[in-house]
N, C-alpha and C positions, 0 to 999 in steps of 0.2 A: 565192739567195745575197744576202748583205748586205755593204755597204761596211764595211771595217775602220776602226779608229781612225787608221791610217796614211793611208787614203784620205780620211777626213774632215779630217785635218790638212793634206793637200795642198790640198783645196778652201778651207779657211779661210785658208791662207797666201796663196793667189793672189787670193781674193775680198776679203780684208780685212774688217774689221768696221766698219760705219758705222751708228750708231743714229739717224741723221736721213736723210731722203730726199736723194739726189743723182742726177745724171744720169750713167749709165755711158758708156763710149766708143762703145757701140752706139746711144746716144741714148735709152735707156729709163730711166724713173724706177725707182730701185733703193734698197733698204735692207737692213740686216743683212749677211749673207754673200752678197750677190748676188741677193736675193729681188726679184722684179719683179711678181708677180701682185697686182693690186689696190692697188699703191702709189700714194699721192697726195702731191703737193707739200706740204712742211711737216710731213709725218708724222714722229713720233718713236716709238721702241720701246725696250724694255728688253733687256738681255742675254738674259734668259729667252725673250723673244719672238723674238729673233734665232735662238737655238738651236732653237726650235720650228719657225720657218720653214725653217731648214736641214734639219731632220728630214723635214718635209713635202716639200720640194723634192727632197731626195736620194731619197726613196721613189719618186718619179715617175721619176727618172733610173735607179734600180736596176731598175725594172720595164721600162723601155725597153731597157736592156742585156740583161736576162734574156730578152727576147723572142727574141733571136738565140741559137740553141742551140749555141753554141761550148762546148768543154770548157775554160772559163777557169780559170786559177789565180787566187788572191786578188789578186795584184798587177795582173794584166790586167783583172780585173773593176773594181778600184778606179780604175785609170787611165781606163777607159771611162766609169765613172760620173762622174768629174771632168770628162772631156771633154763628156759629155752634159749635165751640170749647166750648163756654160758655153756650149756651142754648140747644144744642143737635140737632140731625138730625130730631127728631119729630117736634121741633119748626121750623126748616128750612122748613119742608114739609108744615107746617101751613102758614108760612110767604109767601111761593111761591104758595100756594094753589095747591100743588103737580105739580108745573111747569106751572100753568095756568095763573098766574099773569104776568103783564109786569114788566120790570125792574123799571119803575117809581112807580108802585104800591108797589113793594117790598121795595123800598127806603122809601116810605111814612109810611110803617108799622114798620120799624126798631125801632123807638123810643118807640113803645108800649110794648116792651119786657124789661121792667125796674123794674120788681118785683121779689122778692124772698119770698116764703112762704106768698104770697098775699100782701106784703108790698112794696111800691115804695122805692127803695134804690138810694141814690144820686150817688153812684159809678156806678150803672148800668145805670142810666140816662146819666152820663158822657160818659160811654163806648158806649152806643147806639148812642149818638150824634157824637162821634169820628168815629164810624163805618159808620154812615150815611154820614158824611162829606167826608170820604175816598171813599165811594161808589159813591157819586155824583161828585167826582173829575175826570175830563177827564185825560187820560194818555197822557202825552206829549211825542212826538217823537223828537229826536235831529234833528237839521237842516240838518245835513248830511244824516241822515236816511230818512227824509222827501224828500230831494232832490233826493236821490237814488230811492225812491218809485215813485216820479214824473217822473224821467228819464225812469225807466223800464215800466211805463204805456204808455209812448210815443214811446218807442222803437218798431220799425216795423220789425226788423230782417233783413233789407236789408243793404247791404254793400254800403258805399259811395265811395269806391275806384274803 
């Protein structure tokens, strides 16, 4: 499974875009949309580089989320990729109890991950609330897709002619 545009927009909204190095609330040197790997003080990047870092970092988060064999809908997957992008695969392992918790239990635990360096941060509280809202939102199918699914479920394979 891959993150949707809605999921990427969520990450971009909360990470923000910075084309120069800054220190995040967790004390890490950061650039782009929350990229931390190999970042150096005084570094500058372009929008294209920020987008590429995001793609690379999201792929790692997607892989971590996919490791747990839940029957995710797209919104649940997107929310957990955003969570993992921000909190890391170790915290994903904790929130899922290594794949042993139910989806409802995971949803209930999302808001608890709103601290950096032991302090509750309003921005993380808002992000976890947005991720939880997305996680809990059912995926809607278009009426034509739903009709097609219904048709194929009923189809017997016998010709009427």
